[in-house]
C-alpha beads as a LAMMPS data file, in Angstrom:
LAMMPS data file: protein, C-alpha beads

161 atoms
160 bonds

1 atom types
1 bond types

-500.0 500.0 xlo xhi
-500.0 500.0 ylo yhi
-500.0 500.0 zlo zhi

Masses

1 110.0

Atoms # bond

1 1 1 0.087 0.100 -0.029
2 1 1 1.549 3.487 -1.046
3 1 1 1.165 6.424 1.158
4 1 1 0.003 9.433 -0.318
5 1 1 2.465 12.136 -0.583
6 1 1 1.904 15.161 1.883
7 1 1 0.117 13.258 4.559
8 1 1 3.146 13.309 6.815
9 1 1 3.712 17.107 7.035
10 1 1 -0.150 17.754 7.398
11 1 1 -0.116 15.287 10.244
12 1 1 2.826 16.933 11.822
13 1 1 1.355 20.422 11.254
14 1 1 -1.666 19.385 13.245
15 1 1 0.173 17.653 16.042
16 1 1 2.087 20.880 16.428
17 1 1 -0.890 22.863 16.464
18 1 1 -2.489 20.746 19.177
19 1 1 0.651 21.201 21.240
20 1 1 0.957 24.986 20.595
21 1 1 -2.481 26.239 20.883
22 1 1 -3.149 25.367 24.722
23 1 1 0.229 27.220 25.454
24 1 1 -1.033 30.282 23.277
25 1 1 -4.467 30.200 24.712
26 1 1 -2.920 30.027 28.391
27 1 1 -0.586 32.988 27.567
28 1 1 -3.711 35.046 26.114
29 1 1 -5.622 34.419 29.264
30 1 1 -2.643 35.274 31.484
31 1 1 -2.294 38.563 29.401
32 1 1 -6.024 39.467 29.837
33 1 1 -5.753 38.830 33.614
34 1 1 -2.566 40.648 33.916
35 1 1 -4.156 43.800 32.183
36 1 1 -7.320 43.434 34.316
37 1 1 -5.698 43.129 37.730
38 1 1 -2.099 44.272 37.322
39 1 1 -1.347 46.715 34.588
40 1 1 -2.649 49.712 36.267
41 1 1 0.196 49.719 38.699
42 1 1 2.970 47.615 36.989
43 1 1 2.364 48.893 33.441
44 1 1 1.371 47.201 30.247
45 1 1 4.249 45.088 29.759
46 1 1 5.080 44.810 33.356
47 1 1 7.810 47.337 33.100
48 1 1 6.780 49.127 36.489
49 1 1 5.898 52.454 37.635
50 1 1 8.728 54.461 39.098
51 1 1 8.006 55.301 42.811
52 1 1 4.801 53.059 42.823
53 1 1 5.266 49.571 41.618
54 1 1 8.483 47.603 40.627
55 1 1 8.901 46.064 37.152
56 1 1 7.749 42.471 36.872
57 1 1 9.614 42.159 33.675
58 1 1 12.761 41.584 35.440
59 1 1 14.616 38.637 34.164
60 1 1 17.559 39.052 36.517
61 1 1 15.241 38.947 39.655
62 1 1 13.515 35.770 38.352
63 1 1 16.955 34.200 37.327
64 1 1 18.143 34.923 41.062
65 1 1 15.064 33.383 42.651
66 1 1 15.358 30.303 40.235
67 1 1 12.907 27.576 41.297
68 1 1 11.425 29.722 43.839
69 1 1 10.258 32.308 41.188
70 1 1 6.602 31.024 41.019
71 1 1 6.448 30.471 44.728
72 1 1 7.586 33.999 45.327
73 1 1 5.260 35.568 42.797
74 1 1 2.146 33.647 44.112
75 1 1 3.223 34.503 47.680
76 1 1 3.263 38.161 46.905
77 1 1 -0.076 37.956 45.118
78 1 1 -1.625 36.030 47.970
79 1 1 -0.271 38.016 50.766
80 1 1 0.771 41.381 49.427
81 1 1 3.996 42.894 50.061
82 1 1 5.202 46.073 52.065
83 1 1 8.425 47.650 53.002
84 1 1 11.405 48.847 51.126
85 1 1 12.597 46.971 48.008
86 1 1 15.243 47.696 45.195
87 1 1 14.527 46.747 41.723
88 1 1 16.686 47.440 38.658
89 1 1 18.461 50.240 40.488
90 1 1 15.357 51.976 41.689
91 1 1 14.486 52.218 45.399
92 1 1 10.686 51.448 46.111
93 1 1 10.144 52.856 49.759
94 1 1 6.944 52.605 51.551
95 1 1 5.687 50.071 48.977
96 1 1 2.397 48.481 49.603
97 1 1 1.118 45.809 47.369
98 1 1 -2.247 44.705 48.779
99 1 1 -3.051 41.077 48.863
100 1 1 -4.855 39.849 45.705
101 1 1 -7.076 37.348 47.535
102 1 1 -9.997 38.515 45.457
103 1 1 -8.413 36.733 42.323
104 1 1 -9.472 33.301 41.888
105 1 1 -6.431 31.114 42.654
106 1 1 -6.430 29.498 38.997
107 1 1 -6.311 33.052 37.730
108 1 1 -3.384 33.969 39.959
109 1 1 -1.453 30.913 38.529
110 1 1 -2.231 32.125 34.890
111 1 1 -1.041 35.796 35.891
112 1 1 2.082 34.032 37.377
113 1 1 2.747 31.978 34.299
114 1 1 2.224 35.123 32.079
115 1 1 4.605 37.143 34.095
116 1 1 7.374 34.492 34.301
117 1 1 7.097 32.901 30.832
118 1 1 5.727 35.488 28.624
119 1 1 7.224 38.801 29.932
120 1 1 10.650 37.104 31.011
121 1 1 11.175 34.100 29.197
122 1 1 11.569 32.141 32.435
123 1 1 10.265 28.799 33.462
124 1 1 7.115 29.004 35.641
125 1 1 7.456 25.568 37.464
126 1 1 4.014 25.865 38.880
127 1 1 2.575 22.636 40.079
128 1 1 -1.119 22.412 40.532
129 1 1 -0.919 22.324 44.258
130 1 1 1.468 25.160 44.570
131 1 1 -1.240 27.760 44.879
132 1 1 -3.118 25.925 47.647
133 1 1 0.437 25.410 49.397
134 1 1 1.017 29.323 49.165
135 1 1 -2.484 30.147 50.395
136 1 1 -2.034 28.147 53.539
137 1 1 1.616 29.516 54.244
138 1 1 1.163 33.211 55.004
139 1 1 4.822 34.162 54.368
140 1 1 5.854 37.242 55.948
141 1 1 6.656 40.297 54.046
142 1 1 10.086 40.182 55.590
143 1 1 10.558 36.615 54.359
144 1 1 9.484 37.617 50.855
145 1 1 11.876 40.661 50.839
146 1 1 14.687 38.475 51.920
147 1 1 13.951 35.838 49.355
148 1 1 13.918 38.720 46.684
149 1 1 17.547 39.766 48.035
150 1 1 18.815 36.233 47.613
151 1 1 19.134 35.921 51.373
152 1 1 16.531 33.211 51.971
153 1 1 15.022 30.369 50.066
154 1 1 11.247 29.947 50.082
155 1 1 10.793 26.359 49.457
156 1 1 11.512 25.118 52.901
157 1 1 9.618 28.059 54.573
158 1 1 6.362 26.985 52.740
159 1 1 6.922 23.143 53.087
160 1 1 7.286 23.451 56.922
161 1 1 4.292 25.518 57.602

Bonds

1 1 1 2
2 1 2 3
3 1 3 4
4 1 4 5
5 1 5 6
6 1 6 7
7 1 7 8
8 1 8 9
9 1 9 10
10 1 10 11
11 1 11 12
12 1 12 13
13 1 13 14
14 1 14 15
15 1 15 16
16 1 16 17
17 1 17 18
18 1 18 19
19 1 19 20
20 1 20 21
21 1 21 22
22 1 22 23
23 1 23 24
24 1 24 25
25 1 25 26
26 1 26 27
27 1 27 28
28 1 28 29
29 1 29 30
30 1 30 31
31 1 31 32
32 1 32 33
33 1 33 34
34 1 34 35
35 1 35 36
36 1 36 37
37 1 37 38
38 1 38 39
39 1 39 40
40 1 40 41
41 1 41 42
42 1 42 43
43 1 43 44
44 1 44 45
45 1 45 46
46 1 46 47
47 1 47 48
48 1 48 49
49 1 49 50
50 1 50 51
51 1 51 52
52 1 52 53
53 1 53 54
54 1 54 55
55 1 55 56
56 1 56 57
57 1 57 58
58 1 58 59
59 1 59 60
60 1 60 61
61 1 61 62
62 1 62 63
63 1 63 64
64 1 64 65
65 1 65 66
66 1 66 67
67 1 67 68
68 1 68 69
69 1 69 70
70 1 70 71
71 1 71 72
72 1 72 73
73 1 73 74
74 1 74 75
75 1 75 76
76 1 76 77
77 1 77 78
78 1 78 79
79 1 79 80
80 1 80 81
81 1 81 82
82 1 82 83
83 1 83 84
84 1 84 85
85 1 85 86
86 1 86 87
87 1 87 88
88 1 88 89
89 1 89 90
90 1 90 91
91 1 91 92
92 1 92 93
93 1 93 94
94 1 94 95
95 1 95 96
96 1 96 97
97 1 97 98
98 1 98 99
99 1 99 100
100 1 100 101
101 1 101 102
102 1 102 103
103 1 103 104
104 1 104 105
105 1 105 106
106 1 106 107
107 1 107 108
108 1 108 109
109 1 109 110
110 1 110 111
111 1 111 112
112 1 112 113
113 1 113 114
114 1 114 115
115 1 115 116
116 1 116 117
117 1 117 118
118 1 118 119
119 1 119 120
120 1 120 121
121 1 121 122
122 1 122 123
123 1 123 124
124 1 124 125
125 1 125 126
126 1 126 127
127 1 127 128
128 1 128 129
129 1 129 130
130 1 130 131
131 1 131 132
132 1 132 133
133 1 133 134
134 1 134 135
135 1 135 136
136 1 136 137
137 1 137 138
138 1 138 139
139 1 139 140
140 1 140 141
141 1 141 142
142 1 142 143
143 1 143 144
144 1 144 145
145 1 145 146
146 1 146 147
147 1 147 148
148 1 148 149
149 1 149 150
150 1 150 151
151 1 151 152
152 1 152 153
153 1 153 154
154 1 154 155
155 1 155 156
156 1 156 157
157 1 157 158
158 1 158 159
159 1 159 160
160 1 160 161
């Protein structure tokens, strides 16, 4: 039996499409949620607003946080963040990001994926149970600031609560 020419490329195209479409839709959902909840303070592309909100488009920060990037971002969205931080050479003193508990957990995960993957090209590493783990952890703002500055890991702090 002879194969018809052209079937393999078409099959490969549709297989690739089935793989890429969910990622594209997830990124679009994350972008829409980011615009709805985060853009007013952090800017359209997450570049921040000097003196108000630090940039979320900050590959250096996410690289430094490494595998704790998603945990940190979800913890900040869940519990807020206050106090002084430094981002890309700018001091944010008296910073107050309120907790975003009004955002559904699955929406916070989509926002985190968008910030890490789309805006920064980083790996999100968000396990399905991570949001619930963060919600029950209540990490202190001091712990979050220390993690941001590379002085403390978050994994063990969340796991032992």
